[in-house]
DSSP file (Angstrom, degrees, kcal/mol; ACC not computed):
  #  RESIDUE AA STRUCTURE BP1 BP2  ACC     N-H-->O    O-->H-N    N-H-->O    O-->H-N    TCO  KAPPA ALPHA  PHI   PSI    X-CA   Y-CA   Z-CA
    1    1 A M     >        0   0    0      0, 0.0     4,-1.6     0, 0.0     3,-0.2   0.000 360.0 360.0 360.0 -30.3   90.5  -73.0   64.6
    2    2 A I  H  >  +     0   0    0      1,-0.2     4,-1.0     2,-0.2     3,-0.2   0.914 360.0  54.0 -62.8 -41.8   92.8  -70.4   66.0
    3    3 A G  H  4 S+     0   0    0      1,-0.2     4,-0.4     2,-0.2    -1,-0.2   0.835 109.6  48.0 -62.4 -32.5   95.7  -72.8   66.1
    4    4 A L  H  4 S+     0   0    0     -3,-0.2     4,-0.4     1,-0.2     3,-0.4   0.794 109.5  52.8 -77.6 -28.0   95.2  -73.6   62.4
    5    5 A Q  H  X S+     0   0    0     -4,-1.6     4,-2.2    -3,-0.2    -1,-0.2   0.621  86.3  81.9 -84.4 -13.5   95.0  -69.9   61.3
    6    6 A V  H  X S+     0   0    0     -4,-1.0     4,-2.3     1,-0.2     5,-0.2   0.885  88.5  55.0 -61.5 -39.0   98.2  -68.8   63.0
    7    7 A R  H  > S+     0   0    0     -4,-0.4     4,-1.9    -3,-0.4    -1,-0.2   0.909 110.2  45.7 -60.6 -41.7  100.3  -70.0   60.1
    8    8 A Y  H  > S+     0   0    0     -4,-0.4     4,-2.1     2,-0.2    -1,-0.2   0.859 110.1  54.0 -71.6 -34.6   98.3  -68.0   57.6
    9    9 A L  H  X S+     0   0    0     -4,-2.2     4,-1.6     2,-0.2    -2,-0.2   0.906 109.3  48.1 -65.3 -40.6   98.4  -64.9   59.9
   10   10 A L  H  X S+     0   0    0     -4,-2.3     4,-1.1     1,-0.2    -2,-0.2   0.893 112.1  49.0 -67.8 -38.5  102.2  -65.0   60.0
   11   11 A G  H  X S+     0   0    0     -4,-1.9     4,-1.3     1,-0.2    -1,-0.2   0.859 109.2  54.0 -66.2 -34.3  102.4  -65.4   56.3
   12   12 A G  H  X S+     0   0    0     -4,-2.1     4,-2.8     1,-0.2     5,-0.2   0.814  99.8  60.8 -69.0 -30.7  100.0  -62.5   55.9
   13   13 A T  H  X S+     0   0    0     -4,-1.6     4,-2.6     1,-0.2     5,-0.2   0.871 100.9  54.6 -65.2 -34.3  102.2  -60.3   58.0
   14   14 A V  H  X S+     0   0    0     -4,-1.1     4,-1.7     2,-0.2    -1,-0.2   0.936 112.3  43.0 -62.2 -45.9  105.0  -60.8   55.5
   15   15 A V  H  X S+     0   0    0     -4,-1.3     4,-2.4     2,-0.2    -2,-0.2   0.930 115.5  47.7 -66.4 -46.7  102.8  -59.6   52.6
   16   16 A V  H  X S+     0   0    0     -4,-2.8     4,-2.5     1,-0.2     6,-0.4   0.902 111.0  51.1 -64.1 -41.6  101.3  -56.7   54.6
   17   17 A E  H  X>S+     0   0    0     -4,-2.6     4,-0.9    -5,-0.2     5,-0.8   0.874 112.7  46.3 -64.7 -35.9  104.6  -55.4   55.8
   18   18 A R  H  <5S+     0   0    0     -4,-1.7    -2,-0.2    -5,-0.2    -1,-0.2   0.904 114.9  45.8 -72.8 -40.1  106.1  -55.5   52.3
   19   19 A I  H  <5S+     0   0    0     -4,-2.4    -2,-0.2     1,-0.2    -3,-0.2   0.935 123.2  32.8 -69.2 -46.4  103.1  -53.7   50.7
   20   20 A F  H  <5S-     0   0    0     -4,-2.5    -1,-0.2    -5,-0.2    -2,-0.2   0.461 105.1-121.0 -94.0  -1.4  102.7  -51.0   53.3
   21   21 A G  T  <5 +     0   0    0     -4,-0.9    -3,-0.2     1,-0.2    -4,-0.1   0.771  52.9 160.6  70.6  26.3  106.4  -50.6   54.2
   22   22 A V      < -     0   0    0     -5,-0.8     2,-0.3    -6,-0.4     5,-0.3  -0.677  41.1-123.9 -80.8 127.8  105.9  -51.4   57.8
   23   23 A P        +     0   0    0      0, 0.0     2,-0.3     0, 0.0    -1,-0.0  -0.567  57.6 117.1 -74.1 133.4  109.1  -52.5   59.5
   24   24 A G  S  > S-     0   0    0     -2,-0.3     4,-2.2     1,-0.0     5,-0.1  -0.956  78.1 -71.5-173.5-173.7  108.8  -55.9   61.1
   25   25 A I  H  > S+     0   0    0     -2,-0.3     4,-2.0     1,-0.2     5,-0.1   0.817 125.2  54.6 -70.9 -29.4  110.1  -59.4   61.1
   26   26 A G  H  > S+     0   0    0      2,-0.2     4,-2.0     1,-0.2    -1,-0.2   0.929 111.0  44.0 -68.5 -44.8  108.3  -60.2   57.8
   27   27 A A  H  > S+     0   0    0     -5,-0.3     4,-2.6     1,-0.2     5,-0.2   0.878 112.5  53.8 -66.1 -37.3  109.9  -57.3   56.0
   28   28 A L  H  X S+     0   0    0     -4,-2.2     4,-2.3     1,-0.2    -1,-0.2   0.902 108.1  50.3 -61.4 -41.2  113.3  -58.2   57.6
   29   29 A M  H  X S+     0   0    0     -4,-2.0     4,-1.9     2,-0.2    -2,-0.2   0.909 112.3  45.9 -65.6 -42.5  112.9  -61.8   56.3
   30   30 A V  H  X S+     0   0    0     -4,-2.0     4,-2.3     2,-0.2     5,-0.2   0.921 113.2  49.0 -67.7 -43.8  112.2  -60.7   52.7
   31   31 A D  H  X S+     0   0    0     -4,-2.6     4,-1.8     1,-0.2    -2,-0.2   0.887 111.6  50.1 -62.5 -38.7  115.0  -58.1   52.7
   32   32 A A  H  <>S+     0   0    0     -4,-2.3     5,-3.0    -5,-0.2     4,-0.3   0.862 108.7  52.5 -68.4 -34.9  117.4  -60.7   54.0
   33   33 A A  H ><5S+     0   0    0     -4,-1.9     3,-0.9     3,-0.2    -2,-0.2   0.912 111.2  46.0 -66.9 -41.5  116.3  -63.2   51.3
   34   34 A F  H 3<5S+     0   0    0     -4,-2.3    -1,-0.2     1,-0.2    -2,-0.2   0.826 114.6  48.6 -69.0 -29.7  116.9  -60.6   48.6
   35   35 A G  T 3<5S-     0   0    0     -4,-1.8    -1,-0.2    -5,-0.2    -2,-0.2   0.395 111.8-122.5 -88.3   3.1  120.3  -59.8   50.2
   36   36 A R  T < 5 +     0   0    0     -3,-0.9     2,-1.1    -4,-0.3    -3,-0.2   0.852  58.4 151.6  56.8  39.5  121.2  -63.5   50.4
   37   37 A D     >< +     0   0    0     -5,-3.0     4,-1.7     1,-0.2     3,-0.4  -0.758  17.6 177.2 -98.0  85.7  121.6  -63.3   54.2
   38   38 A Y  H  > S+     0   0    0     -2,-1.1     4,-2.5     1,-0.2     5,-0.2   0.790  71.4  60.0 -67.3 -30.6  120.7  -66.9   55.0
   39   39 A A  H  > S+     0   0    0      2,-0.2     4,-2.1     1,-0.2    -1,-0.2   0.904 107.4  46.1 -64.9 -40.0  121.3  -66.7   58.7
   40   40 A V  H  > S+     0   0    0     -3,-0.4     4,-2.4     2,-0.2    -2,-0.2   0.891 111.7  51.7 -69.8 -38.9  118.7  -64.0   59.1
   41   41 A V  H  X S+     0   0    0     -4,-1.7     4,-2.4     1,-0.2    -2,-0.2   0.921 111.4  47.5 -62.6 -43.4  116.2  -65.9   57.0
   42   42 A Q  H  X S+     0   0    0     -4,-2.5     4,-2.4     2,-0.2    -2,-0.2   0.893 111.2  51.1 -64.8 -39.7  116.7  -69.0   59.1
   43   43 A A  H  X S+     0   0    0     -4,-2.1     4,-2.1     2,-0.2    -2,-0.2   0.905 111.7  47.1 -65.2 -40.8  116.4  -67.0   62.3
   44   44 A C  H  X S+     0   0    0     -4,-2.4     4,-2.4     2,-0.2    -2,-0.2   0.912 112.8  48.9 -66.5 -42.4  113.1  -65.4   61.1
   45   45 A A  H  X S+     0   0    0     -4,-2.4     4,-2.3     1,-0.2    -2,-0.2   0.892 111.0  50.7 -63.7 -39.3  111.8  -68.8   60.0
   46   46 A L  H  X S+     0   0    0     -4,-2.4     4,-2.5     2,-0.2    -1,-0.2   0.884 108.9  51.7 -65.4 -38.3  112.7  -70.3   63.3
   47   47 A T  H  X S+     0   0    0     -4,-2.1     4,-2.1     2,-0.2    -2,-0.2   0.923 110.4  47.9 -63.8 -44.7  110.9  -67.4   65.1
   48   48 A F  H  X S+     0   0    0     -4,-2.4     4,-2.3     1,-0.2    -2,-0.2   0.907 111.7  51.5 -60.7 -41.6  107.8  -68.1   63.1
   49   49 A L  H  X S+     0   0    0     -4,-2.3     4,-2.6     1,-0.2    -2,-0.2   0.918 109.0  49.3 -62.2 -44.9  108.1  -71.8   63.8
   50   50 A V  H  X S+     0   0    0     -4,-2.5     4,-2.5     1,-0.2    -1,-0.2   0.896 110.2  51.4 -63.8 -39.9  108.4  -71.2   67.6
   51   51 A I  H  X S+     0   0    0     -4,-2.1     4,-2.3     2,-0.2    -1,-0.2   0.930 111.5  47.0 -62.4 -44.9  105.3  -68.9   67.5
   52   52 A V  H  X S+     0   0    0     -4,-2.3     4,-2.5     1,-0.2    -2,-0.2   0.912 112.9  49.3 -64.0 -42.6  103.3  -71.5   65.7
   53   53 A L  H  X S+     0   0    0     -4,-2.6     4,-2.4     2,-0.2    -2,-0.2   0.909 111.4  48.9 -63.9 -41.9  104.4  -74.3   68.1
   54   54 A I  H  X S+     0   0    0     -4,-2.5     4,-2.5     2,-0.2    -2,-0.2   0.927 112.7  47.3 -64.6 -44.5  103.6  -72.2   71.2
   55   55 A V  H  X S+     0   0    0     -4,-2.3     4,-2.5     1,-0.2    -2,-0.2   0.918 112.8  49.1 -64.4 -42.5  100.1  -71.3   69.9
   56   56 A N  H  X S+     0   0    0     -4,-2.5     4,-2.4     2,-0.2    -1,-0.2   0.893 111.3  50.1 -63.9 -38.7   99.4  -74.9   69.0
   57   57 A F  H  X S+     0   0    0     -4,-2.4     4,-2.4     2,-0.2    -2,-0.2   0.923 111.5  48.2 -63.8 -43.9  100.6  -76.1   72.4
   58   58 A L  H  X S+     0   0    0     -4,-2.5     4,-2.5     2,-0.2    -2,-0.2   0.902 111.5  49.7 -63.8 -41.0   98.4  -73.5   74.1
   59   59 A V  H  X S+     0   0    0     -4,-2.5     4,-2.4     2,-0.2    -1,-0.2   0.921 112.4  47.4 -64.3 -43.7   95.3  -74.5   72.0
   60   60 A D  H  X S+     0   0    0     -4,-2.4     4,-2.2     2,-0.2    -2,-0.2   0.895 112.3  50.2 -63.8 -39.9   95.9  -78.2   72.8
   61   61 A T  H  X S+     0   0    0     -4,-2.4     4,-2.0     2,-0.2    -2,-0.2   0.914 112.0  46.9 -64.7 -43.4   96.3  -77.4   76.5
   62   62 A I  H  X S+     0   0    0     -4,-2.5     4,-2.1     2,-0.2    -2,-0.2   0.901 111.3  51.5 -66.2 -40.9   93.1  -75.4   76.6
   63   63 A C  H  X S+     0   0    0     -4,-2.4     4,-2.0     1,-0.2    -2,-0.2   0.902 111.3  47.5 -63.2 -40.9   91.2  -78.0   74.7
   64   64 A N  H  < S+     0   0    0     -4,-2.2    -1,-0.2     1,-0.2    -2,-0.2   0.851 111.4  51.1 -68.9 -33.5   92.3  -80.7   77.1
   65   65 A A  H  < S+     0   0    0     -4,-2.0    -2,-0.2     1,-0.2    -1,-0.2   0.868 113.8  44.2 -70.3 -35.4   91.4  -78.5   80.1
   66   66 A L  H  < S+     0   0    0     -4,-2.1    -2,-0.2     1,-0.3    -1,-0.2   0.821 130.1  22.8 -78.2 -31.1   87.9  -77.8   78.8
   67   67 A N    ><  +     0   0    0     -4,-2.0     3,-1.3    -5,-0.2     4,-0.4  -0.730  64.3 176.0-136.9  85.7   87.3  -81.5   77.8
   68   68 A P  G >  S+     0   0    0      0, 0.0     3,-0.7     0, 0.0    -1,-0.1   0.708  77.2  66.7 -67.8 -19.0   89.4  -83.9   79.7
   69   69 A R  G 3  S+     0   0    0      1,-0.2    -5,-0.1     2,-0.1    -2,-0.0   0.762  90.5  64.4 -71.2 -23.2   87.7  -87.0   78.1
   70   70 A A  G <         0   0    0     -3,-1.3    -1,-0.2     1,-0.3    -6,-0.1   0.721 360.0 360.0 -73.6 -20.6   89.1  -86.0   74.7
   71   71 A A    <         0   0    0     -3,-0.7    -1,-0.3    -4,-0.4    -2,-0.1   0.475 360.0 360.0 -76.0 360.0   92.7  -86.6   75.9
């Protein structure tokens, strides 16, 4: 379940950072989108993608280690 929830947590960080004014990658992405800085938006999206891929890989690896018959 953790691997599935990471996408929503990253999307939630964008909202929380904008509402509370916390500086972070989510606020940077929104500010870059409003400023039409497409390279920064792509870099932030790529960073989110890499985080999701790494977490999904770790979850799959742990699941296979705990139950080798499922692989």
